[in-house]
Backbone bond lengths (Angstrom), bond angles and torsions (degrees), N, CA, C in turn:
res aa  C-N    CA-C-N  psi(-1)  N-CA   C-N-CA  omega(-1)  CA-C   N-CA-C  phi
1 M - - - 1.445 - - 1.525 108.30 -
2 L 1.310 116.85 126.39 1.458 122.02 -174.06 1.526 114.00 -99.84
3 I 1.307 118.54 -3.56 1.460 120.91 -177.65 1.520 109.56 -58.79
4 G 1.340 115.31 128.04 1.453 121.42 -179.13 1.518 113.55 94.01
5 S 1.325 117.47 -11.02 1.467 121.31 -179.99 1.519 110.29 -87.15
6 Y 1.328 115.53 152.45 1.462 121.56 174.72 1.529 107.32 -86.43
7 V 1.333 116.65 126.96 1.458 121.79 -174.53 1.521 110.23 -127.60
8 V 1.327 115.27 140.87 1.460 122.25 172.02 1.520 106.94 -118.83
9 C 1.323 117.10 125.62 1.458 121.26 175.41 1.526 107.52 -93.34
10 K 1.320 116.75 111.85 1.461 121.94 -176.59 1.530 112.21 -63.09
11 D 1.313 117.57 -29.25 1.467 121.10 -174.14 1.521 113.45 -84.99
12 T 1.339 118.03 -32.59 1.460 120.14 -178.38 1.525 112.41 -104.55
13 G 1.337 116.80 -18.04 1.453 120.85 -177.48 1.514 113.61 83.84
14 A 1.317 117.44 -2.95 1.468 121.03 179.49 1.518 109.48 -72.61
15 E 1.334 115.75 139.97 1.452 119.79 176.56 1.514 110.15 -147.61
16 G 1.320 114.78 143.93 1.454 120.35 179.89 1.514 110.54 165.21
17 V 1.318 115.61 -168.48 1.459 122.50 -178.00 1.528 109.38 -88.10
18 V 1.323 115.90 135.57 1.464 121.16 178.91 1.522 108.84 -75.09
19 L 1.333 116.04 122.11 1.466 122.10 179.56 1.517 112.37 -93.40
20 D 1.338 116.11 -34.40 1.463 121.33 -177.63 1.513 108.51 -154.12
21 E 1.321 115.12 155.15 1.458 120.58 -179.85 1.517 109.08 -141.27
22 T 1.330 115.87 134.25 1.455 121.62 173.73 1.526 107.62 -119.06
23 K 1.313 115.97 -175.49 1.458 120.12 179.66 1.525 111.38 -59.30
24 N 1.319 117.45 -37.57 1.456 120.99 -172.48 1.522 115.39 -113.25
25 T 1.346 118.42 -7.71 1.464 119.49 -173.56 1.523 113.07 -139.69
26 L 1.336 113.75 162.36 1.460 122.28 168.76 1.519 107.35 -122.09
27 L 1.324 117.60 136.72 1.454 122.63 174.01 1.522 106.62 -103.68
28 I 1.345 116.08 117.14 1.457 121.54 -173.14 1.522 110.07 -116.77
29 D 1.331 115.81 138.00 1.464 121.88 173.05 1.527 107.02 -84.14
30 V 1.322 116.25 108.36 1.462 122.28 -177.57 1.525 107.76 -109.66
31 G 1.317 116.45 95.74 1.461 120.90 178.06 1.512 114.28 56.52
32 G 1.304 118.00 40.63 1.460 121.83 177.80 1.518 114.35 94.65
33 S 1.316 118.18 -16.32 1.467 120.34 175.32 1.527 108.67 -107.38
34 K 1.313 115.61 158.82 1.458 120.73 -177.67 1.522 109.57 -103.13
35 K 1.327 115.91 137.28 1.462 121.13 179.46 1.522 108.41 -133.07
36 R 1.329 115.96 127.68 1.460 121.39 178.56 1.530 107.67 -98.08
37 I 1.331 115.46 126.00 1.456 121.55 -176.95 1.524 109.44 -119.73
38 L 1.327 116.11 130.98 1.454 120.33 175.21 1.519 109.84 -69.45
39 K 1.321 117.58 141.39 1.465 121.81 177.42 1.522 111.20 -76.64
40 D 1.315 117.04 -29.09 1.465 123.04 -173.54 1.531 111.58 -56.90
41 N 1.315 116.82 123.55 1.468 124.75 176.33 1.523 114.05 59.28
42 K 1.320 117.74 30.60 1.462 121.81 177.25 1.527 109.26 -114.67
43 R 1.335 115.45 156.37 1.465 121.94 176.00 1.520 108.05 -117.09
44 F 1.335 115.88 133.28 1.454 121.39 -176.32 1.524 110.54 -124.18
45 I 1.323 115.29 147.88 1.459 122.36 168.15 1.517 105.45 -115.14
46 V 1.321 116.00 122.22 1.465 122.18 -177.20 1.520 108.65 -109.45
47 K 1.325 115.62 127.92 1.462 121.38 177.23 1.523 107.27 -114.02
48 S 1.335 115.72 111.86 1.455 120.24 -176.80 1.520 109.76 -150.58
49 H 1.313 117.53 133.77 1.464 123.01 176.75 1.527 111.94 52.36
50 N 1.320 116.50 48.05 1.465 122.82 177.75 1.530 113.53 61.87
51 K 1.328 117.10 23.84 1.456 122.47 176.70 1.515 108.92 -123.33
52 V 1.319 116.34 149.29 1.450 122.35 174.65 1.523 107.02 -120.39
53 I 1.328 116.27 122.93 1.462 121.76 -175.87 1.524 108.97 -125.83
54 K 1.327 117.04 132.73 1.462 122.08 174.39 1.522 107.56 -96.44
55 I 1.343 115.31 129.80 1.463 121.12 -175.82 1.522 109.45 -133.57
56 R 1.313 116.41 138.75 1.464 120.93 169.94 1.523 107.43 -90.77
57 G 1.320 115.94 134.21 1.460 120.76 -177.98 1.505 113.31 -56.86
58 N 1.339 117.03 -34.54 1.459 119.97 -179.97 1.528 111.97 -64.99
59 D 1.340 117.34 -27.14 1.459 120.78 179.87 1.525 112.68 -74.74
60 I 1.323 117.48 -22.28 1.470 120.68 179.00 1.530 111.19 -115.28
61 K 1.317 116.05 21.56 1.464 120.17 179.72 1.528 109.04 -79.09
62 M 1.330 113.68 71.61 1.458 122.56 178.88 1.521 107.32 -158.58
63 R 1.291 116.21 173.80 1.461 119.28 178.79 1.522 109.10 -63.58
64 P 1.336 117.12 144.31 1.461 120.26 -174.26 1.520 115.15 -55.39
65 W 1.300 118.48 -32.77 1.467 120.79 -178.42 1.526 112.34 -83.03
66 E 1.347 117.69 -2.57 1.456 120.73 -179.72 1.530 112.78 -91.82
67 Y 1.321 117.84 -3.89 1.459 119.96 176.88 1.526 108.84 -136.51
68 A 1.297 115.33 162.95 1.473 120.88 177.16 1.512 108.05 -138.94
69 I 1.349 115.95 136.53 1.466 119.70 175.91 1.503 109.39 -124.74
């Protein structure tokens, strides 16, 4: 589950804190505005709990509670 994590989308350049997550999308707070990004064919860098993780959107294209990172 990525909610609350800082995420950078390598493909769109959007970065910010994840506000919500669905099976196919992430809702990110980008400088005060909200941006919904599809997970499909995207690459993400997740910064959470002093860790940096690279994730392909296709690998987490499922409901947030169906995977663990």
